N, CA, C and O of each residue as an XYZ file, in Angstrom:
760
protein
N     -25.263    -40.433      6.214
C     -25.536    -39.008      6.008
C     -25.069    -38.244      7.228
O     -24.810    -38.842      8.273
N     -24.957    -36.909      7.111
C     -24.562    -36.087      8.244
C     -23.078    -35.750      8.225
O     -22.351    -36.085      7.290
N     -22.662    -35.086      9.272
C     -21.290    -34.606      9.397
C     -20.440    -35.589     10.185
O     -20.962    -36.402     10.948
N     -19.129    -35.510      9.997
C     -18.172    -36.241     10.818
C     -17.637    -35.259     11.838
O     -17.082    -34.227     11.461
N     -17.785    -35.544     13.098
C     -17.336    -34.670     14.169
C     -16.221    -35.364     14.926
O     -16.381    -36.495     15.385
N     -15.079    -34.678     15.057
C     -13.971    -35.158     15.882
C     -13.942    -34.246     17.092
O     -13.782    -33.034     16.952
N     -14.095    -34.813     18.272
C     -14.288    -33.980     19.454
C     -13.523    -34.555     20.630
O     -13.437    -35.771     20.797
N     -12.965    -33.667     21.447
C     -12.291    -34.061     22.676
C     -13.038    -33.400     23.831
O     -13.115    -32.172     23.888
N     -13.590    -34.192     24.752
C     -14.373    -33.667     25.872
C     -13.518    -33.360     27.105
O     -14.030    -32.789     28.067
N     -12.241    -33.718     27.104
C     -11.389    -33.503     28.279
C     -11.027    -32.024     28.390
O     -10.616    -31.413     27.403
N     -11.175    -31.441     29.584
C     -10.873    -30.027     29.804
C      -9.407    -29.719     29.506
O      -8.510    -30.462     29.905
N      -9.180    -28.619     28.804
C      -7.844    -28.092     28.512
C      -6.932    -29.097     27.817
O      -5.714    -29.043     27.987
N      -7.496    -30.001     27.047
C      -6.701    -30.973     26.291
C      -6.836    -30.686     24.800
O      -7.674    -29.882     24.390
N      -6.015    -31.339     23.998
C      -5.881    -31.013     22.588
C      -6.334    -32.156     21.689
O      -6.539    -33.285     22.134
N      -6.483    -31.827     20.412
C      -6.590    -32.824     19.354
C      -5.332    -32.643     18.507
O      -5.075    -31.552     17.997
N      -4.554    -33.707     18.359
C      -3.264    -33.621     17.685
C      -3.265    -34.547     16.477
O      -3.619    -35.721     16.578
N      -2.859    -33.996     15.322
C      -2.722    -34.771     14.092
C      -1.241    -34.992     13.831
O      -0.488    -34.038     13.639
N      -0.824    -36.262     13.825
C       0.574    -36.607     13.593
C       0.703    -37.434     12.333
O      -0.232    -38.117     11.913
N       1.898    -37.358     11.732
C       2.174    -38.173     10.553
C       3.670    -38.417     10.464
O       4.448    -37.879     11.253
N       4.062    -39.231      9.500
C       5.462    -39.522      9.263
C       6.227    -38.225      9.017
O       5.726    -37.319      8.351
N       7.448    -38.141      9.558
C       8.245    -36.929      9.390
C       9.309    -37.056      8.301
O      10.162    -36.178      8.173
N       9.276    -38.118      7.526
C      10.221    -38.311      6.441
C      11.501    -39.008      6.845
O      12.368    -39.253      6.005
N      11.632    -39.336      8.145
C      12.861    -40.009      8.597
C      12.549    -41.235      9.451
O      13.394    -41.690     10.222
N      11.349    -41.763      9.315
C      10.993    -42.972     10.046
C      10.235    -42.727     11.336
O       9.716    -43.676     11.924
N      10.155    -41.503     11.792
C       9.416    -41.184     13.008
C       8.125    -40.459     12.677
O       7.736    -40.358     11.514
N       7.468    -39.958     13.708
C       6.255    -39.175     13.491
C       6.444    -37.796     14.103
O       7.265    -37.600     15.000
N       5.667    -36.849     13.597
C       5.767    -35.483     14.085
C       4.383    -34.853     14.118
O       3.498    -35.214     13.343
N       4.218    -33.911     15.025
C       2.973    -33.186     15.192
C       2.832    -32.170     14.051
O       3.636    -31.243     13.946
N       1.811    -32.341     13.194
C       1.582    -31.422     12.083
C       0.548    -30.351     12.433
O       0.763    -29.169     12.165
N      -0.559    -30.759     13.025
C      -1.627    -29.828     13.392
C      -2.061    -30.140     14.817
O      -2.237    -31.301     15.188
N      -2.233    -29.084     15.609
C      -2.666    -29.262     16.988
C      -3.793    -28.283     17.281
O      -3.617    -27.070     17.166
N      -4.948    -28.811     17.658
C      -6.068    -27.975     18.091
C      -5.918    -27.859     19.593
O      -6.193    -28.805     20.331
N      -5.478    -26.687     20.044
C      -5.075    -26.454     21.434
C      -6.290    -26.024     22.251
O      -6.743    -24.884     22.148
N      -6.812    -26.935     23.059
C      -8.010    -26.659     23.858
C      -7.782    -25.672     24.984
O      -8.685    -24.905     25.317
N      -6.586    -25.668     25.586
C      -6.338    -24.768     26.717
C      -6.105    -23.327     26.254
O      -6.426    -22.392     26.988
N      -5.556    -23.128     25.053
C      -5.271    -21.780     24.547
C      -6.350    -21.275     23.598
O      -6.397    -20.084     23.292
N      -7.215    -22.170     23.129
C      -8.264    -21.756     22.195
C      -7.722    -21.351     20.834
O      -8.146    -20.338     20.277
N      -6.788    -22.130     20.289
C      -6.198    -21.808     18.994
C      -5.785    -23.079     18.272
O      -5.724    -24.154     18.869
N      -5.501    -22.949     16.984
C      -5.023    -24.066     16.188
C      -3.587    -23.779     15.777
O      -3.291    -22.697     15.271
N      -2.694    -24.739     15.991
C      -1.280    -24.577     15.666
C      -0.931    -25.437     14.458
O      -1.261    -26.622     14.413
N      -0.270    -24.839     13.491
C       0.262    -25.570     12.342
C       1.769    -25.626     12.524
O       2.425    -24.585     12.571
N       2.318    -26.813     12.627
C       3.731    -26.976     12.917
C       4.573    -27.261     11.681
O       5.781    -27.462     11.798
N       3.971    -27.283     10.517
C       4.667    -27.496      9.248
C       4.154    -26.469      8.246
O       3.128    -25.824      8.465
N       4.882    -26.331      7.146
C       4.461    -25.411      6.087
C       3.062    -25.777      5.599
O       2.663    -26.941      5.607
N       2.338    -24.759      5.180
C       1.007    -24.951      4.616
C       1.077    -24.527      3.161
O       1.480    -23.401      2.871
N       0.697    -25.391      2.247
C       0.688    -25.052      0.829
C      -0.751    -24.893      0.375
O      -1.595    -25.763      0.589
N      -1.006    -23.749     -0.262
C      -2.311    -23.477     -0.852
C      -2.086    -23.402     -2.355
O      -1.294    -22.581     -2.817
N      -2.759    -24.231     -3.112
C      -2.537    -24.308     -4.558
C      -2.964    -23.039     -5.277
O      -3.667    -22.199     -4.715
N      -2.522    -22.906     -6.548
C      -2.830    -21.738     -7.367
C      -4.323    -21.458     -7.420
O      -5.142    -22.369     -7.534
N      -4.657    -20.174     -7.336
C      -6.020    -19.653     -7.444
C      -6.935    -20.109     -6.318
O      -8.149    -19.921     -6.401
N      -6.376    -20.708     -5.259
C      -7.146    -21.046     -4.060
C      -6.868    -19.951     -3.046
O      -5.712    -19.670     -2.728
N      -7.923    -19.333     -2.539
C      -7.771    -18.182     -1.657
C      -7.712    -18.590     -0.190
O      -8.416    -19.503      0.242
N      -6.856    -17.896      0.576
C      -6.953    -17.916      2.029
C      -7.907    -16.771      2.346
O      -7.590    -15.611      2.083
N      -9.060    -17.081      2.904
C     -10.095    -16.086      3.147
C     -10.206    -15.823      4.645
O     -10.270    -16.751      5.450
N     -10.227    -14.533      5.004
C     -10.265    -14.132      6.408
C     -11.461    -13.213      6.616
O     -11.749    -12.356      5.780
N     -12.147    -13.396      7.721
C     -13.318    -12.583      8.035
C     -14.595    -13.364      7.802
O     -14.633    -14.264      6.963
N     -15.636    -13.027      8.539
C     -16.911    -13.737      8.429
C     -17.497    -13.673      7.031
O     -18.184    -14.599      6.601
N     -17.228    -12.573      6.311
C     -17.735    -12.421      4.947
C     -16.614    -12.514      3.918
O     -16.741    -11.983      2.814
N     -15.504    -13.192      4.276
C     -14.356    -13.345      3.375
C     -13.829    -11.992      2.905
O     -13.551    -11.810      1.720
N     -13.691    -11.036      3.841
C     -13.303     -9.671      3.500
C     -11.861     -9.550      3.019
O     -11.562     -8.699      2.181
N     -10.974    -10.379      3.532
C      -9.564    -10.340      3.142
C      -9.214    -11.638      2.436
O      -9.520    -12.727      2.921
N      -8.560    -11.507      1.272
C      -8.180    -12.689      0.501
C      -6.696    -12.609      0.170
O      -6.194    -11.559     -0.230
N      -5.999    -13.733      0.341
C      -4.596    -13.855     -0.035
C      -4.504    -15.047     -0.973
O      -4.960    -16.141     -0.640
N      -3.911    -14.835     -2.155
C      -3.849    -15.936     -3.110
C      -2.789    -15.687     -4.174
O      -2.261    -14.582     -4.305
N      -2.490    -16.737     -4.928
C      -1.571    -16.695     -6.058
C      -2.284    -17.338     -7.247
O      -2.848    -18.424     -7.117
N      -2.260    -16.673     -8.403
C      -3.025    -17.187     -9.551
C      -2.155    -17.885    -10.603
O      -2.555    -17.972    -11.764
N      -0.998    -18.376    -10.226
C       0.017    -19.037    -11.044
C       0.910    -18.046    -11.772
O       1.931    -18.442    -12.334
N       0.550    -16.756    -11.775
C       1.411    -15.726    -12.354
C       1.765    -14.638    -11.343
O       2.900    -14.162    -11.308
N       0.794    -14.248    -10.522
C       0.975    -13.132     -9.602
C       0.386    -13.474     -8.233
O      -0.464    -14.356     -8.106
N       0.862    -12.752     -7.208
C       0.359    -12.930     -5.845
C      -0.420    -11.691     -5.424
O      -0.071    -10.575     -5.809
N      -1.477    -11.884     -4.634
C      -2.385    -10.795     -4.283
C      -2.748    -10.824     -2.799
O      -2.858    -11.886     -2.187
N      -2.928     -9.635     -2.244
C      -3.578     -9.441     -0.953
C      -4.713     -8.471     -1.239
O      -4.465     -7.300     -1.528
N      -5.948     -8.934     -1.165
C      -7.108     -8.131     -1.530
C      -7.987     -7.860     -0.320
O      -8.350     -8.787      0.404
N      -8.332     -6.601     -0.097
C      -9.363     -6.218      0.852
C     -10.611     -6.011      0.017
O     -10.702     -5.029     -0.719
N     -11.574     -6.913      0.115
C     -12.755     -6.867     -0.747
C     -14.041     -6.599      0.026
O     -15.114     -6.496     -0.568
N     -13.938     -6.488      1.329
C     -15.125     -6.247      2.147
C     -15.247     -4.783      2.490
O     -14.951     -3.914      1.670
N     -15.677     -4.517      3.683
C     -15.836     -3.143      4.139
C     -14.578     -2.706      4.886
O     -13.787     -3.541      5.324
N     -14.402     -1.417      5.025
C     -13.298     -0.883      5.824
C     -12.001     -0.752      5.054
O     -11.923     -1.055      3.863
N     -10.986     -0.292      5.768
C      -9.665     -0.042      5.207
C      -8.762     -1.246      5.418
O      -9.070     -2.131      6.216
N      -7.646     -1.275      4.698
C      -6.624     -2.293      4.868
C      -5.474     -1.666      5.647
O      -4.864     -0.706      5.176
N      -5.174     -2.185      6.814
C      -4.084     -1.692      7.651
C      -2.917     -2.665      7.591
O      -3.108     -3.878      7.681
N      -1.721     -2.137      7.440
C      -0.498     -2.922      7.585
C       0.219     -2.310      8.779
O       0.647     -1.158      8.716
N       0.356     -3.063      9.863
C       0.866     -2.495     11.104
C       2.106     -3.213     11.605
O       2.250     -4.426     11.458
N       2.989     -2.439     12.195
C       4.145     -2.958     12.921
C       3.981     -2.430     14.347
O       4.108     -1.226     14.571
N       3.706     -3.297     15.303
C       3.389     -2.869     16.664
C       4.540     -3.073     17.649
O       4.374     -2.834     18.846
N       5.706     -3.513     17.162
C       6.867     -3.703     18.037
C       7.576     -2.365     18.184
O       7.851     -1.703     17.183
N       7.879     -1.952     19.416
C       8.516     -0.661     19.667
C       9.802     -0.491     18.877
O      10.645     -1.387     18.836
N       9.943      0.679     18.245
C      11.153      1.098     17.535
C      11.580      0.159     16.414
O      12.769      0.074     16.109
N      10.649     -0.540     15.802
C      10.957     -1.403     14.661
C      10.308     -0.832     13.407
O       9.509      0.101     13.485
N      10.649     -1.389     12.258
C      10.307     -0.799     10.978
C       9.419     -1.704     10.133
O       9.245     -2.885     10.432
N       8.860     -1.126      9.072
C       8.243     -1.882      7.991
C       9.162     -1.681      6.792
O       9.432     -0.545      6.400
N       9.638     -2.767      6.211
C      10.634     -2.707      5.145
C      10.055     -3.354      3.888
O       9.582     -4.490      3.917
N      10.104     -2.605      2.781
C       9.622     -3.097      1.502
C      10.824     -3.425      0.620
O      11.651     -2.561      0.329
N      10.907     -4.685      0.202
C      12.014     -5.130     -0.631
C      11.491     -5.708     -1.933
O      10.364     -6.195     -2.015
N      12.357     -5.639     -2.966
C      12.002     -6.209     -4.261
C      13.282     -6.611     -4.983
O      14.386     -6.363     -4.499
N      13.118     -7.239     -6.152
C      14.241     -7.649     -6.983
C      15.160     -6.460     -7.243
O      14.687     -5.342     -7.448
N      16.474     -6.697     -7.237
C      17.426     -5.607     -7.459
C      17.991     -5.587     -8.876
O      18.913     -4.823     -9.162
N      17.450     -6.414     -9.763
C      17.888     -6.423    -11.153
C      19.086     -7.306    -11.425
O      19.516     -7.425    -12.572
N      19.639     -7.931    -10.384
C      20.807     -8.796    -10.610
C      20.692    -10.116     -9.855
O      21.703    -10.713     -9.486
N      19.466    -10.567     -9.627
C      19.267    -11.868     -9.003
C      19.089    -11.857     -7.506
O      18.871    -12.914     -6.914
N      19.174    -10.701     -6.865
C      18.981    -10.597     -5.422
C      17.812     -9.689     -5.106
O      17.051     -9.308     -5.996
N      17.670     -9.344     -3.844
C      16.639     -8.393     -3.431
C      17.311     -7.248     -2.681
O      18.376     -7.412     -2.086
N      16.669     -6.096     -2.725
C      17.178     -4.933     -2.024
C      16.013     -4.160     -1.419
O      14.869     -4.324     -1.842
N      16.297     -3.330     -0.447
C      15.282     -2.515      0.213
C      15.026     -1.259     -0.603
O      15.963     -0.549     -0.968
N      13.762     -0.984     -0.888
C      13.380      0.208     -1.633
C      12.733      1.262     -0.734
O      12.891      2.461     -0.961
N      12.007      0.808      0.285
C      11.272      1.737      1.145
C      11.288      1.203      2.567
O      11.043      0.018      2.795
N      11.577      2.081      3.527
C      11.531      1.720      4.937
C      10.658      2.723      5.671
O      10.865      3.931      5.562
N       9.692      2.228      6.412
C       8.941      3.074      7.339
C       9.617      2.872      8.684
O       9.434      1.843      9.335
N      10.401      3.864      9.094
C      11.276      3.764     10.265
C      10.512      4.185     11.516
O      10.266      5.372     11.729
N      10.139      3.210     12.340
C       9.341      3.475     13.531
C      10.078      4.253     14.601
O       9.477      5.102     15.261
N      11.372      3.990     14.796
C      12.106      4.674     15.861
C      12.417      6.121     15.500
O      12.423      6.985     16.377
N      12.675      6.401     14.221
C      12.994      7.764     13.789
C      11.766      8.528     13.300
O      11.850      9.723     13.020
N      10.622      7.840     13.197
C       9.389      8.438     12.694
C       9.611      9.076     11.326
O       9.246     10.230     11.100
N      10.225      8.297     10.404
C      10.519      8.771      9.061
C      10.177      7.695      8.044
O      10.106      6.510      8.368
N       9.968      8.130      6.816
C       9.849      7.223      5.690
C      11.102      7.416      4.860
O      11.378      8.523      4.398
N      11.859      6.351      4.667
C      13.119      6.419      3.938
C      12.954      5.797      2.563
O      12.524      4.650      2.445
N      13.290      6.544      1.528
C      13.284      6.053      0.156
C      14.729      5.710     -0.178
O      15.585      6.595     -0.199
N      15.010      4.448     -0.437
C      16.388      3.997     -0.646
C      16.829      4.046     -2.103
O      18.015      3.884     -2.390
N      15.913      4.262     -3.013
C      16.214      4.294     -4.443
C      15.575      5.529     -5.056
O      14.724      6.170     -4.440
N      15.991      5.857     -6.270
C      15.390      6.984     -6.981
C      13.882      6.774     -7.070
O      13.406      5.657     -7.275
N      13.146      7.863     -6.912
C      11.693      7.778     -6.901
C      11.128      8.614     -8.038
O      11.499      9.777     -8.197
N      10.244      8.040     -8.819
C       9.610      8.726     -9.929
C       8.113      8.763     -9.654
O       7.494      7.727     -9.413
N       7.537      9.957     -9.691
C       6.102     10.114     -9.529
C       5.504     10.324    -10.909
O       5.884     11.263    -11.608
N       4.576      9.467    -11.312
C       3.958      9.600    -12.626
C       2.461      9.797    -12.470
O       1.848      9.297    -11.527
N       1.894     10.521    -13.396
C       0.444     10.672    -13.440
C      -0.124     11.674    -12.464
O      -1.343     11.766    -12.323
N       0.719     12.427    -11.785
C       0.189     13.409    -10.847
C       1.295     14.075    -10.073
O       2.461     13.705    -10.212
N       0.954     15.040     -9.270
C       1.922     15.772     -8.481
C       2.186     15.111     -7.152
O       1.717     14.006     -6.877
N       2.946     15.806     -6.335
C       3.247     15.312     -5.000
C       2.883     16.409     -4.010
O       3.388     17.527     -4.109
N       2.030     16.105     -3.076
C       1.668     17.039     -2.017
C       2.418     16.631     -0.765
O       2.547     15.444     -0.466
N       2.918     17.631     -0.025
C       3.618     17.345      1.209
C       3.041     18.221      2.299
O       2.903     19.431      2.117
N       2.703     17.627      3.425
C       2.149     18.391      4.535
C       0.669     18.670      4.349
O       0.082     18.361      3.312
N       0.092     19.254      5.362
C      -1.306     19.648      5.340
C      -1.336     21.155      5.497
O      -0.656     21.706      6.363
N      -2.121     21.828      4.662
C      -2.151     23.287      4.652
C      -2.268     23.866      6.061
O      -3.209     23.566      6.796
N      -1.291     24.705      6.420
C      -1.332     25.410      7.691
C      -0.746     24.669      8.880
O      -0.835     25.172     10.000
N      -0.144     23.484      8.690
C       0.358     22.741      9.840
C       1.872     22.813     10.010
O       2.408     22.229     10.951
N       2.571     23.516      9.121
C       4.009     23.681      9.299
C       4.831     22.518      8.789
O       5.516     21.864      9.576
N       4.786     22.241      7.498
C       5.560     21.150      6.929
C       6.661     21.721      6.056
O       6.379     22.252      4.981
N       7.916     21.624      6.496
C       9.055     22.094      5.732
C       9.599     20.960      4.874
O       9.446     19.787      5.212
N      10.237     21.320      3.760
C      10.903     20.352      2.893
C      12.343     20.804      2.729
O      12.600     21.958      2.385
N      13.284     19.901      2.973
C      14.702     20.220      2.840
C      15.307     19.328      1.762
O      15.109     18.113      1.766
N      16.038     19.935      0.849
C      16.791     19.227     -0.172
C      18.261     19.350      0.202
O      18.824     20.444      0.177
N      18.881     18.229      0.546
C      20.269     18.246      0.984
C      21.204     18.186     -0.204
O      21.012     17.379     -1.114
N      22.228     19.047     -0.199
C      23.228     19.040     -1.253
C      24.311     18.013     -0.980
O      24.379     17.438      0.106
N      25.159     17.788     -1.978
C      26.266     16.848     -1.841
C      27.307     17.378     -0.860
O      27.984     16.599     -0.189
N      27.436     18.700     -0.777
C      28.359     19.336      0.158
C      27.594     19.732      1.408
O      26.539     20.361      1.320
N      28.116     19.370      2.567
C      27.441     19.661      3.836
C      27.169     21.158      3.985
O      28.040     21.984      3.710
N      25.967     21.497      4.417
C      25.596     22.886      4.651
C      25.060     23.601      3.421
O      24.597     24.736      3.535
N      25.107     22.985      2.266
C      24.594     23.602      1.033
C      23.249     22.970      0.705
O      23.132     22.111     -0.169
N      22.250     23.425      1.431
C      20.909     22.863      1.319
C      19.934     23.908      0.798
O      20.201     25.110      0.807
N      18.793     23.401      0.346
C      17.690     24.256     -0.061
C      16.488     23.847      0.776
O      16.218     22.656      0.929
N      15.770     24.811      1.316
C      14.666     24.505      2.229
C      13.438     25.326      1.869
O      13.498     26.549      1.735
N      12.305     24.611      1.715
C      11.027     25.309      1.646
C      10.551     25.446      3.077
O      10.242     24.450      3.732
N      10.491     26.684      3.568
C      10.066     26.973      4.933
C       8.586     27.326      4.894
O       8.216     28.433      4.504
N       7.738     26.379      5.301
C       6.294     26.553      5.194
C       5.818     27.694      6.076
O       4.933     28.454      5.682
N       6.395     27.823      7.267
C       5.921     28.862      8.191
C       6.266     30.266      7.704
O       5.573     31.224      8.049
N       7.324     30.403      6.909
C       7.730     31.711      6.383
C       7.289     31.912      4.936
O       7.447     33.003      4.388
N       6.736     30.866      4.309
C       6.311     30.923      2.916
C       7.431     31.372      1.979
O       7.227     32.229      1.119
N       8.620     30.784      2.156
C       9.697     31.117      1.226
C      10.617     29.918      1.000
O      10.650     28.963      1.775
N      11.368     30.019     -0.110
C      12.359     29.019     -0.467
C      13.722     29.588     -0.113
O      14.102     30.643     -0.622
N      14.470     28.900      0.759
C      15.752     29.396      1.260
C      16.892     28.584      0.660
O      16.927     27.359      0.775
N      17.822     29.282      0.019
C      19.057     28.664     -0.454
C      20.151     29.078      0.520
O      20.426     30.270      0.658
N      20.783     28.116      1.202
C      21.848     28.457      2.145
C      23.060     29.008      1.402
O      23.144     28.917      0.177
N      23.999     29.581      2.156
C      25.192     30.174      1.554
C      25.873     29.199      0.603
O      26.021     28.013      0.895
N      26.286     29.739     -0.553
C      26.991     29.004     -1.608
C      26.134     27.942     -2.295
O      26.653     27.115     -3.044
N      24.833     27.961     -2.044
C      23.906     27.107     -2.775
C      23.369     27.941     -3.920
O      22.852     29.036     -3.698
N      23.483     27.447     -5.130
C      23.212     28.258     -6.312
C      21.855     27.930     -6.937
O      21.421     26.779     -6.979
N      21.201     29.000     -7.422
C      20.007     28.865     -8.243
C      20.463     29.073     -9.674
O      20.980     30.136    -10.016
N      20.272     28.054    -10.522
C      20.665     28.148    -11.920
C      19.421     28.115    -12.787
O      18.510     27.320    -12.557
N      19.391     28.981    -13.779
C      18.260     29.081    -14.692
C      18.740     28.886    -16.116
O      19.862     29.262    -16.458
N      17.892     28.298    -16.947
C      18.239     28.008    -18.329
C      18.680     26.564    -18.475
O      19.161     25.957    -17.519
N      18.516     26.012    -19.671
C      18.831     24.611    -19.917
C      20.268     24.286    -19.568
O      20.539     23.221    -19.013
N      21.186     25.168    -19.876
C      22.600     24.941    -19.561
C      23.027     25.591    -18.263
O      24.222     25.673    -17.982
N      22.066     26.063    -17.455
C      22.426     26.749    -16.208
C      23.135     28.062    -16.480
O      24.068     28.433    -15.768
N      22.684     28.774    -17.529
C      23.380     29.971    -17.994
C      23.308     31.137    -17.016
O      24.259     31.912    -16.914
N      22.205     31.275    -16.299
C      22.066     32.354    -15.320
C      22.189     31.761    -13.927
O      21.496     30.801    -13.591
N      23.066     32.330    -13.123
C      23.345     31.785    -11.795
C      23.161     32.869    -10.741
O      23.659     33.984    -10.898
N      22.442     32.540     -9.662
C      22.229     33.461     -8.546
C      22.652     32.747     -7.276
O      22.223     31.621     -7.019
N      23.514     33.411     -6.459
C      23.897     32.806     -5.185
C      24.449     33.864     -4.227
O      24.748     34.991     -4.622
N      24.572     33.476     -2.980
C      25.146     34.318     -1.927
C      26.238     33.506     -1.236
O      26.010     32.349     -0.885
N      27.430     34.095     -1.033
C      28.555     33.344     -0.469
C      28.761     33.559      1.024
O      29.786     33.159      1.575
N      27.798     34.186      1.676
C      27.918     34.476      3.099
C      28.248     35.936      3.350
O      27.952     36.475      4.416
N      28.862     36.572      2.366
C      29.214     37.996      2.466
C      28.627     38.813      1.319
O      28.138     39.924      1.521
N      28.681     38.253      0.124
C      28.260     38.978     -1.066
C      27.230     38.169     -1.848
O      27.155     36.945     -1.742
N      26.426     38.906     -2.650
C      25.427     38.280     -3.508
C      25.844     38.433     -4.958
O      26.442     39.440     -5.338
N      25.520     37.406     -5.787
C      25.966     37.395     -7.177
C      24.806     37.013     -8.087
O      24.033     36.103     -7.787
N      24.699     37.718     -9.192
C      23.849     37.360    -10.320
C      24.792     37.332    -11.499
O      25.336     38.368    -11.881
N      24.999     36.141    -12.095
C      26.015     36.011    -13.129
C      25.447     35.342    -14.373
O      24.679     34.384    -14.286
N      25.841     35.868    -15.540
C      25.589     35.208    -16.807
C      26.795     34.307    -17.061
O      27.904     34.810    -17.245
N      26.607     33.007    -17.076
C      27.730     32.069    -17.126
C      28.173     31.764    -18.547
O      29.345     31.446    -18.749
N      27.294     31.844    -19.545
C      27.677     31.535    -20.925
C      27.215     32.628    -21.852
O      27.442     32.551    -23.059
């Protein structure tokens, strides 16, 4: 009865688990590092389907695969943070590209302090809010031709169409309003 205890009493020494390495020799698989106060895994770790990797005293964070899908669950108290703490580096979200490879869809660019959307973005089930009321958040829509942009200027409370940028109204763009730098035009196109 009782527990099996494996213990090393030597100061700053380790407990090392070795096994065959598949080529006739042995290799260090697990090392309990007494001098650093950590456990090192030197080979891949496989966790079977529906078996959770649980983190936290109350199992607050769970990582698992249920044979169909993979999950990262925050089930305890507090928020879930995903952090990149290396200077001027990014968080990159990639997924299947529809042709057997993967591609980047979203980048949180640490050096430029921007969020880059690499693919078309569709918002469903609600609107999109940008900025916080009264803090000065502008939105710029860049045109295909350089200098032909549209800007919502939050500090001025207006929508600005730069020269030669056109406002078209109607399903076929029948009514057109624009300024060419010298003159202003309101035109019925069809």
